[in-house]
C-alpha positions in Angstrom: 10.8 -19.5 8.8 11.6 -16.2 6.7 12.6 -12.8 8.1 13.2 -9.8 5.5 14.6 -6.9 6.1 14.0 -3.9 3.3 13.0 -0.6 2.4 9.1 -1.8 3.3 10.3 -2.4 7.0 11.1 -5.6 8.7 8.9 -8.4 8.1 8.6 -12.1 8.6 6.9 -15.2 9.8 6.1 -15.7 13.5 7.9 -18.3 15.4 11.1 -19.8 14.6 14.8 -19.1 15.8 16.0 -15.7 16.2 17.5 -14.2 13.1 15.5 -16.6 10.9 12.0 -15.2 11.5 10.2 -12.6 13.4 10.9 -13.7 16.8 10.7 -11.7 20.3 14.3 -11.0 20.0 14.2 -9.7 16.5 11.3 -7.4 17.2 12.9 -6.2 20.2 16.4 -5.3 18.8 15.1 -3.6 15.7 12.1 -1.5 17.8 14.8 -0.3 20.4 17.0 0.6 17.4 14.2 2.7 15.7 13.2 4.1 18.8 16.7 5.2 19.5 17.4 6.7 16.2 14.4 8.5 15.6 14.2 10.2 19.3 17.7 11.3 18.5 16.9 12.8 15.3 13.6 14.4 16.3 14.2 15.3 20.0 11.2 14.0 20.9 10.3 11.1 23.2 7.0 10.0 21.6 6.2 7.4 19.2 2.6 6.3 18.1 2.0 2.3 17.6 -1.0 0.9 15.7 -1.8 -2.5 14.4 -4.0 -4.9 12.1 -6.4 -7.5 13.1 -3.8 -10.4 12.9 -3.7 -12.9 15.7 0.1 -12.4 16.3 -0.6 -8.7 16.4 -1.6 -8.3 20.3 1.7 -10.4 21.1 4.0 -8.3 18.9 2.4 -5.0 19.8 3.0 -6.1 23.6 6.8 -6.4 22.9 6.7 -3.0 20.7 5.3 -1.0 23.5 7.4 -2.7 26.1 10.6 -2.2 24.2 9.8 1.6 23.5 9.2 2.1 27.5 12.3 0.3 28.2 14.4 3.0 26.4 12.7 5.9 28.0 9.9 6.5 25.0 6.6 7.3 25.7 3.9 5.4 23.5 0.5 6.4 22.2 -1.3 3.0 21.5 -3.9 3.2 19.0 -4.8 -0.3 19.4 -6.4 -2.0 16.4 -5.9 0.6 13.7 -5.0 1.1 10.0 -1.8 2.2 8.3 -2.9 5.6 7.2 -4.4 6.0 10.5 -1.3 5.6 12.3 0.1 8.0 9.6 -2.1 10.7 10.2 -1.9 10.1 13.9 2.0 11.0 14.0 1.6 14.6 13.2 -1.4 15.0 15.0 0.6 14.0 18.2 3.7 15.7 17.5 5.3 12.3 17.9 9.1 11.3 16.9 7.6 8.4 14.7 5.2 5.8 14.5 5.7 2.0 14.1 2.7 0.1 12.3 2.5 -3.7 13.5 1.1 -5.4 9.9 2.5 -7.7 7.1 0.1 -5.9 4.8 -1.3 -8.4 2.2 0.7 -11.4 3.6 -1.1 -14.7 5.0 -1.6 -14.7 8.6 1.6 -16.2 9.8 3.5 -13.3 8.8 3.6 -9.5 10.8 5.9 -7.0 10.4 7.2 -3.6 11.5 6.4 -0.5 9.2 8.5 2.5 10.5 7.6 6.1 10.2 9.1 9.4 10.6 7.8 12.5 12.6 5.7 13.4 8.9 4.0 10.0 9.5 5.9 8.9 6.1 7.8 5.7 6.1 11.7 6.3 6.7 14.1 6.5 3.9 16.2 3.5 3.0 19.5 4.8 4.1 17.6 5.5 7.6 16.2 1.8 7.4 19.8 0.7 6.9 20.9 2.6 10.0 18.1 1.1 12.0 19.0 -2.4 10.9 23.0 -2.0 11.8 22.0 -0.3 15.0 19.7 -3.5 15.7 22.2 -5.8 14.8 25.1 -4.4 16.8 22.9 -3.9 19.9 25.4 -1.2 20.6 22.9 1.1 22.9 21.6 1.5 26.8 18.5 0.7 28.0 16.4 3.0 30.7 17.0 2.8 34.3 13.7 2.4 36.2 12.9 6.2 36.9 13.5 7.1 33.3 11.0 4.6 31.6 8.5 5.7 29.3 4.7 6.0 29.8 1.9 4.5 27.9 -1.3 6.0 26.8 -4.1 4.4 24.9 -6.0 6.5 22.5 -8.9 4.8 20.6 -10.4 8.1 19.1 -8.7 8.0 16.2 -11.1 6.1 14.1 -13.5 9.4 14.4 -10.2 11.7 13.7 -9.4 9.8 10.4 -12.9 9.5 9.4 -13.5 13.5 10.2 -10.5 14.1 8.2 -11.6 12.4 5.3 -15.0 13.9 5.3 -13.3 17.5 5.5 -11.3 16.9 2.2 -12.4 19.8 -0.4 -13.4 17.4 -3.3 -15.3 14.6 -1.2 -19.2 15.3 -1.3 -20.8 13.6 1.4 -24.3 14.9 0.0 -23.7 13.8 -3.6 -22.9 10.3 -2.2 -25.9 10.3 0.3 -28.1 11.4 -2.6 -26.9 8.6 -4.8 -28.3 5.9 -2.3 -25.3 3.4 -3.0 -25.8 -0.1 -1.8 -22.4 -1.4 -1.0 -20.9 -4.5 -0.2 -17.4 -4.9 1.6 -14.8 -7.7 2.2 -12.6 -6.9 4.9 -10.7 -10.0 5.2 -11.6 -10.2 9.3 -9.2 -7.0 10.0 -9.6 -3.4 10.7 -11.1 -2.3 7.7 -13.9 -4.2 9.0 -14.4 -1.4 11.3 -13.0 1.6 9.5 -14.4 1.3 6.3 -18.3 0.9 7.8 -17.8 3.8 9.9 -16.9 5.9 6.7 -19.7 4.7 4.6 -21.9 5.4 7.3 -20.7 8.7 7.8 -20.9 9.7 4.2 -24.5 8.5 4.1 -24.3 5.1 2.7 -27.5 3.5 4.3 -27.2 -0.3 3.0 -23.7 -2.0 3.7 -23.6 -5.6 3.2 -20.6 -6.9 5.5 -18.6 -9.9 4.7 -15.7 -11.0 6.6 -16.0 -7.6 8.7 -15.0 -9.2 12.1 -11.5 -7.7 13.0 -10.6 -11.1 14.8 -7.4 -12.0 12.3 -9.0 -15.2 11.0 -8.3 -14.6 7.7 -11.1 -16.4 5.6 -9.1 -16.6 2.3 -5.7 -15.2 1.2 -5.6 -11.6 2.2 -4.2 -10.0 -1.0 -7.4 -8.3 -3.0 -6.9 -10.1 -5.9 -9.8 -11.4 -8.4 -9.2 -15.3 -7.4 -9.3 -14.2 -3.6 -12.8 -12.3 -3.7 -15.1 -14.8 -4.7 -17.3 -14.5 -1.7 -17.6 -10.6 -2.3 -18.4 -11.2 -6.1 -21.3 -13.3 -4.6 -22.4 -11.0 -2.4 -22.6 -7.8 -4.8 -24.7 -10.1 -7.1 -26.9 -11.7 -4.7 -27.8 -8.5 -3.0 -27.9 -6.3 -6.2 -25.2 -4.2 -4.7 -24.0 -1.1 -7.0 -20.3 -1.8 -5.6 -18.4 -4.0 -4.0 -15.3 -2.8 -1.9 -12.1 -5.0 -0.8 -9.3 -3.7 1.3 -6.1 -5.6 2.8 -5.5 -6.1 6.4 -4.0 -3.0 7.2 -6.4 -0.7 4.7 -3.6 1.0 2.5 -5.1 -1.2 -0.7 -8.1 -0.7 -2.0 -10.0 -2.7 -4.8 -13.5 -1.9 -6.2 -15.8 -4.6 -7.7 -18.4 -3.6 -10.2 -22.3 -4.2 -10.2 -21.7 -7.4 -12.2 -19.7 -9.0 -9.8 -16.5 -8.4 -11.8 -13.5 -6.3 -10.7 -13.2 -2.5 -11.6 -9.5 -3.6 -11.4 -7.1 -2.8 -8.8 -4.6 -0.9 -11.2 -7.6 1.1 -11.7 -8.5 2.4 -8.3 -5.9 5.2 -8.7 -7.1 6.0 -12.5 -10.6 6.7 -11.4 -9.4 8.8 -8.4 -7.3 10.8 -10.5 -9.8 11.2 -13.4 -12.2 12.9 -10.8 -9.5 15.1 -8.9 -7.8 16.5 -12.3 -11.2 17.7 -13.1 -11.1 20.0 -10.4 -7.6 20.7 -9.6 -4.9 20.5 -12.8 -1.5 19.3 -12.0 0.9 16.2 -12.2 0.3 12.5 -11.4 2.9 9.9 -10.3 2.7 6.1 -10.5 5.7 3.5 -10.0 6.9 1.9 -13.3 4.7 -1.3 -13.0 1.5 0.6 -13.1 -0.8 0.8 -16.0 -0.4 3.4 -18.7 -4.1 4.4 -18.3 -3.0 7.0 -15.7 -0.8 8.8 -18.0 -3.3 8.8 -20.6 -5.9 10.5 -18.1 -3.5 12.5 -16.8 -2.7 13.9 -20.2 -6.4 14.5 -21.1 -6.8 16.6 -18.3 -4.1 18.8 -19.3 -1.5 17.6 -16.6 2.0 15.5 -16.8 2.5 12.1 -15.5 5.8 10.8 -14.0 7.2 7.4 -13.2 9.3 6.4 -10.1 10.9 3.5 -8.8 8.5 0.7 -7.5 8.1 1.1 -3.4 5.9 3.7 -1.8 8.6 5.8 -0.5 9.7 6.2 -3.9 6.7 7.2 -5.5 6.1 9.6 -2.7 9.5 11.2 -3.2 8.7 11.8 -6.9 5.4 13.3 -6.1 6.9 16.0 -3.7 9.4 16.6 -6.5 6.9 17.3 -9.2 4.6 18.7 -6.9 1.8 15.9 -7.8 -2.0 16.2 -7.3 -2.4 12.4 -6.9 -0.3 9.7 -6.9 0.0 6.1 -5.8 0.8 2.4 -7.0 -1.0 0.0 -9.3 -1.9 -2.3 -6.6 -4.9 -0.3 -5.3 -2.8 2.4 -3.5 -4.0 5.9 -3.6 -1.8 8.7 -2.0 -3.6 12.0 -1.8 -1.1 14.6 -0.7 -4.4 16.9 0.4 -4.8 14.4 3.0 -1.5 12.9 3.7 1.8 11.0 1.9 0.7 7.8 2.3 -1.6 5.3 0.7 -5.1 5.5 2.2 -8.0 3.4 1.3 -10.5 5.4 3.2 -9.6 8.3 1.4 -9.9 6.4 -2.1 -13.4 4.9 -1.2 -14.7 8.8 -0.4 -13.1 10.1 -3.9 -14.4 7.1 -5.7 -17.9 7.3 -4.4 -18.2 11.2 -4.9 -17.1 10.6 -8.3 -19.5 7.7 -9.2 -22.4 9.4 -7.6 -21.9 12.7 -9.6 -21.2 10.7 -12.7 -24.7 9.0 -12.2 -23.7 6.0 -14.2 -23.0 2.4 -13.1 -19.7 1.5 -12.2 -19.0 -1.0 -15.3 -20.1 2.1 -17.4 -17.5 4.1 -16.0 -14.8 1.3 -16.3 -15.7 1.1 -20.1 -15.3 5.1 -20.7 -11.2 4.6 -19.2 -8.7 3.8 -21.5 -8.5 0.1 -21.9 -5.4 -1.6 -21.1 -4.5 -5.4 -19.6 -1.5 -6.5 -17.6 0.4 -9.8 -17.6 2.5 -10.7 -14.3 5.4 -13.6 -14.9 8.7 -14.1 -13.4 11.8 -16.3 -14.1 13.7 -18.4 -11.8 17.5 -17.7 -11.9 20.5 -19.7 -10.5 21.9 -17.9 -7.5 25.3 -17.5 -9.3 23.8 -15.9 -12.3 24.8 -12.1 -12.6 21.1 -10.4 -12.9 22.6 -6.7 -13.4 24.4 -7.9 -16.4 21.6 -9.6 -18.0 19.5 -6.3 -17.5 22.6 -4.2 -19.2 22.4 -6.8 -22.3 18.6 -6.4 -22.6 19.0 -2.4 -22.3 21.8 -2.9 -25.1 19.3 -4.8 -27.3 16.5 -2.1 -26.7 18.7 0.8 -26.7 16.8 2.5 -29.4 13.5 2.0 -27.6 12.1 4.5 -25.3 13.2 3.0 -22.0 14.1 3.7 -18.2 16.7 2.1 -15.8 15.5 3.7 -12.5 14.4 0.5 -11.4 15.3 -2.6 -13.4 14.6 -1.8 -16.8 11.5 -0.7 -18.4 10.7 -0.9 -22.1 8.0 1.4 -23.5 6.6 0.5 -26.9 4.3 2.1 -28.8 1.3 0.1 -27.8 2.6 -2.2 -25.0 5.4 -1.8 -22.2 7.7 -4.5 -20.5 9.3 -3.8 -17.1 12.0 -6.2 -15.9 12.7 -6.0 -12.2 15.1 -8.1 -10.0 13.8 -9.3 -6.7 15.5 -8.1 -3.8 14.9 -11.4 -1.7 15.1 -14.3 -4.3 16.8 -15.1 -7.5 14.2 -14.2 -9.7 13.3 -11.6 -12.3 9.9 -10.1 -12.4 8.3 -9.6 -15.8 5.3 -6.9 -15.9 3.9 -6.1 -19.2 0.9 -4.0 -20.5 -0.9 -3.9 -23.8 -4.4 -2.9 -25.4 -5.3 -6.6 -25.0 -4.8 -9.8 -22.7 -3.0 -11.3 -25.3 -0.9 -8.6 -26.6 0.5 -8.0 -23.2 1.2 -11.8 -22.6 2.6 -12.0 -26.2 5.4 -9.3 -25.7 6.0 -10.9 -22.2 6.7 -14.3 -23.7 8.8 -12.7 -26.4 11.1 -10.9 -23.5 11.2 -14.2 -21.7 12.7 -16.2 -24.7 15.1 -13.5 -25.6 16.4 -13.6 -21.8 16.5 -16.9 -22.1 18.5 -17.0 -24.9 21.0 -14.5 -23.5 21.3 -17.0 -20.4 22.2 -20.2 -22.7 
């Protein structure tokens, strides 16, 4: 059993003992703490709640909604929804904040509370720490009967979200319709199975091959949209001679495309492709996290913009995007953040922009992919003893590479001429994650192994 409290929210496995997993007690105390803080902060006694389709979702939702009522907060219940849908609903509802019940790409035994502010953006790390502290202290009162909150169910936000995407300036519904795309979709039996087809239909895509699109929470494979988990989608694309495959995670904020040959376009390249299109129409800056592909930098510079790197984590990327007034940003895990829509990763936005781009190019997905800067990534990790001082270890590596271009805003990233390596310590376990990228798979792995050997020498 596991309970993890971090900048990404409060997540854990269902069942077990309080404080050691995401139990009803943990759900109630942290929901109440969040509600108290966000209402005090905004002066508004209304919070939006939505969930993905995982099996525990209804139980968790009942607890969260009941708890918010118990502290005098009115609830707008979106029911089965997506993370970006809740994010756009919060400001539309003029609510104090929102809670998304999803463990994102984690397997079915997990669930989580993702917490939003009045802008529909994730609360800051400092605010998250305040929620955790108040939740642990239980230093708050519940409301008396005449002051309990009310619940309003609103299932209109699927259509509102789709309408908002279609209204974006650079989404061209007519171009997509004229392209007559055949699209296969794997929505891992969560809410993407409802939301993505609704969007595709509104965009004029008439042929959709749906697999794993029943939102019953019975994940047919590991829900993280990686190549090894998408063999069914690959088979569907090839068998049906589809132009494109689409895969999303359970809460529909990560987006991966599959080319007509059944091979992945690359989750790192979802953001690159969207940026490539948008920057043709609106010059400006881009942002991704330090562990994302260098291809975004290359595409941004080719269009006359500046690229900026942020620490890993959506909150950090959004903060940097606002600082540099970025046109587009996101993360290399298929997360597209388009400020013209809202400051949150949104697969619906990504689908609409990518299909517009592909339609106007008039190329196959594989032909377009071959035209983009070519980089390959390797992901490794080193398991360390708990007593080892990881900060000191990273400091020694920084000293070793002090003459190379490097960043320490999130661990240590070393930028070489043709490759880069990013070393990050885990917040939850004694490991160092080692991400590397190069012009070939061999180059990426070679530089990673070199760094690993040097770390092992320091440890000895």
